[in-house]
N, C-alpha and C positions, 0 to 999 in steps of 0.2 A: 504493499499499500504506500502510495506517494504521500509524503508529509505535506500538509496544507499550510501555506504561509498566510499570515494576515496581510491583506493588501493595504498599502499606503494610500490615502485619499489622492484622487487624481489632481493634477495640477490645473486643469482647465475647468470647464463647467461640468456639472453632473450629467450623466447620460440622459438623453431625451429632452434636455433643455436647449432652446435655440442658441446657436453659436453666434456671437457678435463678431464684427470685423475686428481686425487687429487694433488695439487701443492706441490712440494718439493722445490720450489724456495725461499719461505719465511717461513720456519718452525717455526719461532719465533713469527708468528702473534698470535698464541694461547696465548703465553706469554703476548703479548701487550693487549690482550682482558681482562686480569685480572690485568692490571696495577693499582698500588696504589702509593700514594706519599711515603709511608714508604718503599715499595719495591724498588722504585727508589733510595731513599736515602741510603738504605743499600748496594745496588750494586754500588753506585757512586764511592767509593774509589778505588775499583778494576778497574773500567773503566778509571778513571783518571790516575791511575798508569800505565795502559797499554798505554794510549795516551802519557804519559811522557816518557816511554821507547822508543817508536818509534820516538818521537821528538828528544830525546837525540841521538838516533842512527843516525838520519838524519843530525843533526847539533847541537853539544853541545853549540856552541857559541850563535846561534840564539835562542835556547831554553832558555838559561840564560837571554838574552836580552829581549825576549818576555815577560817572566814571571817577571823578575825583574823590567822592566819599567812599566808594568801594575800594579804590586803590589805598586810600588812607586807612581803611579798616584792615586791609591786608598788612600794611606797615605796622599797625599796632599789634597784629597777631605775631609778627616777628619780635616785637618788644616783649610780649608776654612770654615767648619761648626763651628769649634772652634772660628775662628775669627768673624763669624757672631754673635755668642753669645756675644763676647766682644763688638762688635759695638752696639748691641741693648742695652746692659747693660750701655754702655757709654751715649748713646742717651737718655735713659729713666731715667738716674740718676737725682737727684735734683741738682738745681743750674742754673746759667745763661746759655744761649744757647752757647755762645762762649766757655765757659768752658766744656760743655758737648761735643761739637764738638772736642775740644782738647783731651779729654779723650778717644773719639772714634777713633782718628786718628791712633794710633799705630795698633789697631786691623784692621782698614781699609787698612793700608799698608801691614799688614800681609796677609789679604785676597787677595789683588791684587797680591802679590808675589806668594801666593800659587796657585792662578788661572793660572798665567803665567807658573809656574813650572809644574803644572798638564797638561796643554796644550802641553808643550814641551815633557814631558814624554810620553803622549799618542800618539803624532806624531811619536816619536821614536819607540814606541811599535807597531804602525801600520805598520811602515816600517819593523821591525823585523818579525812581524807575516806574512807580505806579502811574505817575503823571506822563512820562515819556512814552510808554507803550501805546496807549490810545492816540497820542499825538502822531506817532509814526504810522499807525494803522489808518488814521484819517488822511494823512498826507498822501499815502499810496492809493487809497481809495478815491480821493479827489483827482489824483492824476490819472487813475485808470478811467474813470468815467468822463473826464475831460477829453482825454484822447479818443476814447471809443465813440463818443457822440460826435466827434469831428471827422471820423474816417468816412470815406465814400461809401454810399449805400451798397454798391455792388460787392463790397468786402464781406457783407453778411450772407451772400450767396455762395461764398467760399467756405466749405466745411473745415478746411485746415484753419482758417482764421477763427471760425466759431469755436473749434476745439481749443485753440490757443487762448482765446478770451475766456473760455470756461475754466481752464486751468488757472489762469491769473485771478479770476474772480473768486473761485471756490477755495483756494488754498493760499495763493500768493499774498493776498492782503493781510491775512491773520498771521502767517508765518513771518512777514516782514517785521511785525511787532515783537514776536518771539525771538527773532534774530538778535535784537537789541539786548534782550535779557541774557541770551547765551553768550553774546560777546562780553557782556559785563562779567558774567561768571568765569569766563576764560581769563580775563584780565585780573580778577580778584584772586583766583586760585594760582595763577602764574606768580603773582607777587608773594603769596603765601608760600608757594613752593620754593621760590628763590630765597625767601627768608630762612626756610628750614635748611635748604642746601647750604647756605652760608654758615649757619650755626653748626651743622654736623661736619662741615669741612674744617672749621676751626677746632672743633672738638677732636676729631681725628680724620686724616685724609681717607682712610679706608671705609669710613661710614657712608660716603656719597655713592659709591658703586653698589654697596650692600642695600642702600635705599632703593636704588633702581632695580635691583634684582628682585626685591620683594613685590614690586608692583608690575613688573613685566608680564608675568603670567595672567594677571587680572586684566591688563590692557589687551592681551591677545585674545582672551575669552570674550571680552566685550565686543571687540571688532568682529570676531568670528560669529557671535550670536546675533549681532546686528545684520550681518550679511545673510544669515539664514532667514531672518524675518523679512528682509527686503526681497530676497529671491521669492519667497512664498507669496508676498504681497504682489509681486509682478506677475506670478503665475495665476493668481486669483483675481487679477484686474477685471477680466471678463465677467467673472461671477459677481463681483461687487457692483459692476455696472448694471447687471441684471437685477441685483437686489434693489438698487436705486430706482430702476424703471418700474419694478413691481410695487415698491412702496409708494412711488409717486401716483401710480394708477389707482391704488386703493385708498389714498388719503386726500387726494385733491378734489375740489368741487366739480371741476370740469368733467371728470369721468364718473362721478358718483351716480348719476342717473342711469347711464348705460350699465354700470356694474350691477345695479339692482334690477333693471328691466330684463336683462339677459341672464340673470341668475349666475353671474360670473364669480361670485364670492368664493364658493367652494374650490373651483379650479385655480383661481389666483392664490388662494391661501395654500393649497397643495403645492403649486409650483414655487411659491416664495419659501415654504418650508424646506423643499428639497434643496434649493439654492443656499438658504441659511444654514442647513445642516451640513452641506458640503463645505462651506466656508469655516464653519465651527470645527469640523473634524480636521480640516487641513491645519488650522491655526493651533489646535490642541496637539497635533502631531509635531509641529515644528516647536512648540513650547517644550515637549519632552526632549527634543534634540538640543535645545538651547540650555535646558537644565543640566543635561549631561556635559555639555561643553563648559558651562560655568563651573560645574563641580570639578572638572579636571583642572581648570584654571585656579580654583580655590585651593585644591590639593597641592598643586605646584607652588602657589603662593605660600601656603602653609609650610612646605618644606624649605622654601627660600627664607621664610621668616625665622624658622627654627635654626637654619644655618646662620642667619644674621645674629640671632641672640647667642648662639654657640660661640660665634666669633667674638662677641662682646665679652662673654665669660672668659674666653681664652686670653683676650687682651688684659682682662682685669686680673686673672690669676698669674699671668706672666709679668705683672708689674708695669705693663705698657700703658695702662689707663687707670687713673684714680677712680675710686668708687663714686665720687660725686659726678665725675665726667660720664661714667658708665650709666648712672641714673638719668642724667640729662640726655644722654644719647638714646636711651630707651624711650623717653618721652618724645624726643624730636622725631625719631623714626616712626613712632605712631602717628604723629601729626602729619609728617610728610607723606605717609602712605595714604591717609585719609584725604589730604589735599590733591594727591596725584589721581586718586580714584574719582574725585569730583571733577578734576580737570579733564580726564578722559571722557566722562559723561557729557560734559559741556561741549567738548570738541565733536563728539558723535552727534549730539543734537544740533549743533551749529551747522554742521556739514549738511545734515538732512534738510534743515530749514532753508539753508543756502540754495539748495536745488530747487525748491519751490520759489524762492526769491528770484532765481535765475529765469524761471518761467515767466514771472511777472515782468522782469526787465526786458525779456525777449518780446513780450506782448507789447510793452511801451514802444520798443524800437519798431515793431511791425506796424503798429497803429500810426506812428509818424510816417512810415513809408507809404501807407495807404491813405494818407490825408492830402488833400489838394494843397499846393503851396499857397501860403498867405499872400494875396495880392490886393492892391487897392483898385477894385473894379469900378467901372463906370456906373452911373445911375441909369437904370433901364428906361426911365421915363414912361409915360402912358403908352399902352400898346396901340399901335396902328396895324402892324402886320407881323405875324410870326410864320417863318418859313422853316421847314425841314427839308434838307437837300442831301440826297445820296447817303443817308444814314445806314450804317451797319452796326450791329451790336450783338455780342455773344456773351452769355453768362460764364463766370469762371468755371473752368473744367468741362464746359459743354463741347460736344463734338461739332455741332452745327450752329449757325447764326440764328438768333431769335428774330432778327430783322436784317434785311438785305436791300440796299438801294432804295430806301423809302424817301419819297417826296410828297409833302403835303403843305398847304397853305391855309392859315387861319387869319381872317381880317376882323378888325373891330366891328361889332354889331352883327356878327354872324353866329349861327349855330351850326357847327361842323360836327358830323357824326362819324365815328369809326365803328364799323361793324365786321363781323366775321365769326367763324366757328371758334370753339375753344382752342387755345394754343396758337392762334394766328398771329399773336404779337400786339394786340390792342393795348393791353395794360402796360406792357413793356415800353411801347411808344409813348404812352401818356406819362410814365415815369421819367423818360428821357426829356420830354418837353418841359416837365416841371423842374428840370435841372438837378434831379436826385441821382441819375445815372449819367455817365459820360460816354458819348458814342465812340466806337472803335474806329470809325471812318465817317466822313461826311461832316455836316455841321448843322446847328440849330440857331437861327438868328432871330433876334427881337428888334424890330425896326432897323434891320440890316446890320446889327451888331451881334457877333457870336456870343451866346449866353455864357461861354467860358470866360469872356472878358468883362462880364457884368459883375457888379457886387452881389454875391450870392444872397445875403440877407435881404437886400432891397429887391431882388428878383422874386424871392419867395413871398415877400410882403405883397406883391402885386398878383400873386396867383392864389386862387382859392381852390384847394384840392379836396375832393370828396373821393377817397380811396375805396376800392373794392374790398380790401382787407383792412377794415378800420379798427381802431383800438378804443375800447371803452376804458378810460383811466379811472383809478380809485380816487376821484376828486368829486367835488360837487357838480351838479348838472351845469351851473353857470360856468365853472372853470373848465369843464369838458368842452364847452363851446368856444369860450374866449381865450383859451390857454395859449394860442399862437400869438396873441397880441401882447406886446411888452408893456403898453400903457394901461391905464385904468380902464375898466369896462365902460364902453360907450352905450348908454341905455337905448338910445334910438337904433343904433346898429344891431344890438342884441335883439331888440323887439322885432326888427325887420327880419333878421335871420330865422328867429323862431316862427314868424308868421309864414315866410316863404317856404320853409322846410316842412311845416306841419308839426314841428317840435313843440309849439305852443300848447297843442293838445296833450302831449306827453307831460309837459311840466305842470299843467293844471291838475293832472291826476296824482302827482307826487305830494306826499304829506307835508314836506318842507318846501315845496316849490323849487326854485332854482338853487336853494341851499342844501338840497337833498343829496347826500353822498350816493353815488351810483356804484355801491359796493356794499353788500350785506355784512361784510366783516366789520364795518364801522357802525357805531350807534346811530340809529336813525336811518341807516342806509337801505336802499331799495334796489331790487333787480329789475332789469328791463327785458322785454321780449325782443326777438330779432328785429321786428319792424320798428319798435321804439328806438332801439340803438341806432338803426340806420337813419332815422330822422334826426337824432342828436349829431350823428356824424355829418349829415347834410348841412345842418345849421352850422357846424364848425367850419365847413368849407365856404358857406355863404356869409359868415360874419366879417372877414376882412373886406376892405374896399378894394376889390380885385379887378384888374383889367382882363384877366383871363380866368374863367371858372372851368376846371377840369373835373367832369363828373364821370367816375369809372363804375359802371353798373350800380347807379345810385338807388335803384328801386328793386333790387333782388329780393329784399325781404319785406316789401311793402304790399299792402292790399291794393286793390284796383282803384279805389277812390283816392287813397294817398298818392299812388303813382301818377294819376292824372293831374293832381294838384302840383306835384313837383315838377312834372314836365312843363306845366304852364308857367312855373316859376322860372325855368331856364329860358323860355321864350321872352319873359319879361326882362330877365338879367342881360339878355343879348342886346337890348336897346342902348345900354351904356358900356357894354363890355363885349368880350367874345366868349363863346361857350364851346368847349370840346366835349362832346357827349359819346360815351362809350356804352353800348347797350346791346344785348342779345334779343331784346324785344323790338322787332323791326317796325311794329305799328307805331312806335314812338318816333321813328326817324322820318316819317312822311313829311313833317313840316320843317325838317332841317334845311338850311340853305344849300349845304353841300354834303355829300356822303362819300366816304372812302371805304372800300372794301378790301380787307386784308386776308390773305391766304398763305399760311406757312411763312410769315415774315415778309411777304411781298404785297404791294398795293397792286391789286389785279383789276380793280374797276373804280371809277369815280364818276360822280354826276349827281343830279337831283334824283328824287324818288321816281318821278315819271320817266326820266332818261334811263335809269337802271332797269325799270320794269319793262320798258320798250326793248332794251338791249337783250334781255332774256338770259343773262348770265348767272353767276353765283348768287348775287343779291336777290334776283327774282326767284331763283330756286328756293332759298332760305325763306323768303317772304311767303312763297306759296305753301311751303310746309307748315308754317305757323298759322296761316290763314285757314288751311284745310282742317287743322286740328280743332278750330273753333266751330267749323260748320258740320264736321262729321258727327253722326249720331252715336250716342254712347253705347258700347257693346253690352253693357250691363243694365241698360234702362230703355225700354221701348217708349214710343211716343204715347201709347195708350196708358202707360203707367205714370206719365208726367202729371204732377199734381196741379 
């Protein structure tokens, strides 16, 4: 019979659980897998310098206080050790006991004063560090959101950038604050260790290598144990991502309804338990290996410690070291070993946090690369004519263009419609015209000037954008509408936007009116239906004094009455501005001044509604399909059954 071996938990995901693509969230795991003490020490100066730069940027005063007070506490630790040597020498000296006590008294007073001063300095250092850490976290968070919100919109269509931003946001900001603490610990323990090294060298030159010998096994075990944990974390990265996905699906409001409606709870709980059990078993297994490694290190350290104390006894019995010096050496070696242990722990932690911080700094650099150069653009002025000429555009990583050779013209006072099937490029073109994307070829001009040469903030102020994928912000109803405006709310413009969009009816039904938070997580907050949200989004686009209103599928969630009212609004808006209307409901385009038909990123037809119907092309085909759907009898209801 073959002997059955207990299997070690698999390194990836448990069997039967979907496999995710290779993780880009923690690209430095491979680096950690080959971690060595020398590697850590060589990279340490650069990491410490980075931490100091951010600390100084956050608060120069608290940086100086934190490091100065901690270093001062380390100096007084050396004074305590020196005083202990004096106390032992006084107590073990020859002579009557009262005389020996009198000789030890100055050193005793020095030790008491040094202990008190060290405690006071450490208290001050804890206070300063407690202030500095949140300041550093705030500094890096502000830098991150400042750079992220300035990057070009197309950057967020690049999964590499989104992953990089996730790493920076999820761990980089918090680890930047911890890096400061670890750097302080390294500085403090280094001072303490130098003090001990100085004292033991003065006591006897042989004691310094003996001190290093006692801590070397512990340092080896710490590095090896850390590498085991990091390797297992790297192997479990897919499972941990799955855990996050399942947890998010089971705890977020957006998925709560479907989870209950489709009775998904038992299945999700089972899948989550399988993944969680897999992670638990893997981490328990590595904990056992770490324990074994640390035990070996402790045994070797114990042997080294016995050898060190044996050497002390030999020196004492050989008359090479007085009893007082031997006692002081014993105390110094104990303090030195503890300081070196703490230093190794701080170096380990500093290195790991430094890797997260490197992710954050890389994200900063990439954000700057993806940001348009700051230029003093021209004032666009009131719109007379907007032209799109030979525009090509492809999304990052896409194999084909979303738009190719597109030419359209929009004049003031016109309602211009963009129509086409899903994926034809309508929304992409609207985003390009609004200045949020940059064309790969061709240009877009505003009164003859390329929009790339215009001041972006002033251009956006002249465009009212009603996006197909709109965001309901966790603010009040009023703030959701006026948020784009930097100045105080204009009551007349707000009232007009509410009336034209139909959002006035939505606001009238809210308990607190315009002051109602549109998020049930806030006190007094309310949730809106899809149609109500779309009216609020439409009001947001109509609130600015815009020369160009871009409405991208503005009625997808509206009922027929609200839809008719909104389209009448666009006709009225065109009297003093231009309207670019994107819709799949072709009945709404009949009154447009000009219609462009897109197909797979190309403009294939253009003209008025009657022109395009006469031509009999794609527009006429799509219009006919929609019209037929309204006139065809219901397959489930005969006319005899009609009430």
